[in-house]
C-alpha positions in Angstrom: 92.7 18.2 -17.3 93.3 20.2 -20.3 94.1 23.9 -20.4 93.2 26.2 -23.1 95.1 29.9 -22.6 93.7 32.4 -25.0 96.4 35.5 -25.2 94.9 38.8 -25.2 95.0 42.1 -23.0 92.3 42.9 -20.1 90.4 46.0 -20.8 87.3 46.7 -22.8 89.4 49.0 -25.1 91.2 46.0 -26.3 88.2 43.3 -26.9 87.9 43.3 -30.5 91.3 43.9 -31.4 93.6 41.5 -33.4 95.9 40.9 -30.3 92.7 39.5 -28.5 91.7 36.9 -31.0 92.8 34.5 -28.1 90.3 35.8 -25.5 87.6 35.9 -28.0 87.8 32.1 -29.0 88.0 31.0 -25.1 85.0 33.5 -24.7 82.8 31.6 -27.2 83.9 28.5 -25.7 82.6 29.8 -22.5 79.2 30.7 -23.8 79.0 27.6 -25.8 79.2 25.4 -22.8 77.8 27.8 -20.2 81.0 28.8 -18.6 81.8 32.3 -16.5 85.2 33.5 -16.0 84.3 34.3 -12.3 87.7 32.6 -11.1 90.8 34.4 -10.6 94.0 32.5 -10.2 97.4 32.3 -11.4 97.2 35.9 -12.7 94.3 34.9 -14.6 90.5 34.9 -15.2 89.7 31.1 -15.2 86.7 29.3 -16.4 86.2 25.6 -15.7 83.8 23.6 -18.3 83.1 20.4 -19.2 83.2 19.1 -22.9 82.4 15.7 -23.8 82.7 14.8 -20.1 86.2 16.1 -19.6 87.2 19.3 -17.3 88.8 21.8 -19.6 90.0 25.3 -17.8 89.7 28.0 -20.2 92.1 30.9 -19.2 92.5 34.6 -20.0 95.7 35.8 -18.4 95.5 39.3 -16.9 99.1 40.0 -17.3 99.2 42.1 -20.6 100.3 40.0 -23.6 104.0 40.7 -23.4 103.9 39.0 -20.0 101.8 36.2 -20.5 104.5 33.6 -19.4 103.8 35.0 -16.0 100.5 33.2 -16.0 101.1 30.5 -18.0 104.4 29.4 -15.6 101.9 29.6 -12.5 99.3 27.4 -14.4 102.3 24.9 -15.1 103.2 25.1 -11.8 99.7 24.6 -10.3 98.5 21.7 -12.8 101.5 20.1 -13.4 100.1 16.9 -15.4 97.6 19.2 -17.6 97.8 19.6 -21.4 98.2 22.8 -22.4 97.1 24.8 -25.8 98.0 28.3 -26.1 95.6 30.7 -28.6 97.3 33.8 -30.1 97.6 36.2 -32.9 100.0 35.7 -35.5 101.1 38.3 -38.5 102.9 35.5 -40.1 99.8 33.0 -40.6 97.9 33.9 -43.4 94.8 36.0 -42.6 91.9 34.1 -41.9 93.9 31.0 -41.3 94.5 28.8 -38.4 97.7 26.8 -38.0 98.2 24.4 -35.3 101.9 24.0 -34.0 103.2 21.3 -31.4 106.0 23.4 -30.3 108.5 25.9 -31.7 110.0 29.3 -30.8 108.0 32.6 -30.1 108.8 33.8 -33.4 107.7 37.4 -33.8 105.0 37.5 -31.2 106.3 38.8 -27.6 103.8 37.2 -25.8 104.5 34.0 -27.0 108.4 34.6 -26.4 107.6 35.6 -22.9 105.9 32.1 -22.5 108.9 30.4 -24.1 111.3 32.2 -21.9 109.2 31.2 -18.9 108.5 27.6 -19.7 110.3 26.2 -22.7 109.1 25.7 -26.0 107.3 22.4 -25.3 103.9 23.5 -25.6 100.9 23.1 -28.5 99.5 26.3 -29.7 96.8 27.6 -32.6 98.0 30.7 -34.3 95.5 32.7 -35.6 96.2 34.7 -39.2 95.0 38.4 -38.7 97.1 39.8 -41.5 100.2 41.8 -42.2 100.5 45.5 -41.0 101.0 48.2 -43.6 102.3 50.4 -40.8 103.3 50.4 -37.4 103.0 46.8 -35.9 101.5 47.9 -32.4 99.2 50.2 -34.3 97.9 47.3 -36.0 97.7 44.6 -33.4 95.8 47.0 -31.3 93.2 48.1 -33.7 89.7 46.5 -34.0 89.9 43.5 -36.6 87.4 43.3 -38.9 84.1 41.7 -37.9 83.9 39.2 -40.5 87.4 38.2 -40.0 87.0 38.0 -36.2 84.0 35.9 -36.7 85.5 33.5 -39.1 88.8 33.0 -36.8 86.4 32.7 -33.8 84.5 29.9 -35.5 87.6 28.2 -36.7 89.4 28.4 -33.4 86.2 26.9 -31.6 86.4 23.8 -34.2 90.1 23.6 -33.6 90.1 23.7 -29.8 87.5 21.1 -30.0 89.4 18.9 -32.1 92.5 19.3 -30.1 90.2 18.0 -26.9 89.7 15.1 -28.5 
């Protein structure tokens, strides 16, 4: 099994923010592959889909971004041999670009830092460049993302996840 965890914050007020790009990508994958986020498990909303005959678990942690590690730890404990990919916004990646990392630190991202603290740094990730803040970081990541940029990142994200699954 493969697990794709999209990071974000639960709640309609965060749905189109830069911080929720991970949720947006797994939502699009669920839509494309006729899945529904109806199962609650491991402090997350989960959706099982089949992509090219393989079972893939799409996950949206419901712990809020900065505690994402709690949900990811529970997933790792439950699905011990599963391959894991985490989708996350990133202010240090060029805006509009998606960057793959096989492992590494949490960098400047509190959600990634929490995951690294809980499970270590040996997990794959896709980082989505949302741009650099001009003012307060919290306000920037929790502001609605430009719709064209969001669509561009979601489309790239779906493509990159499908490549990762091969």
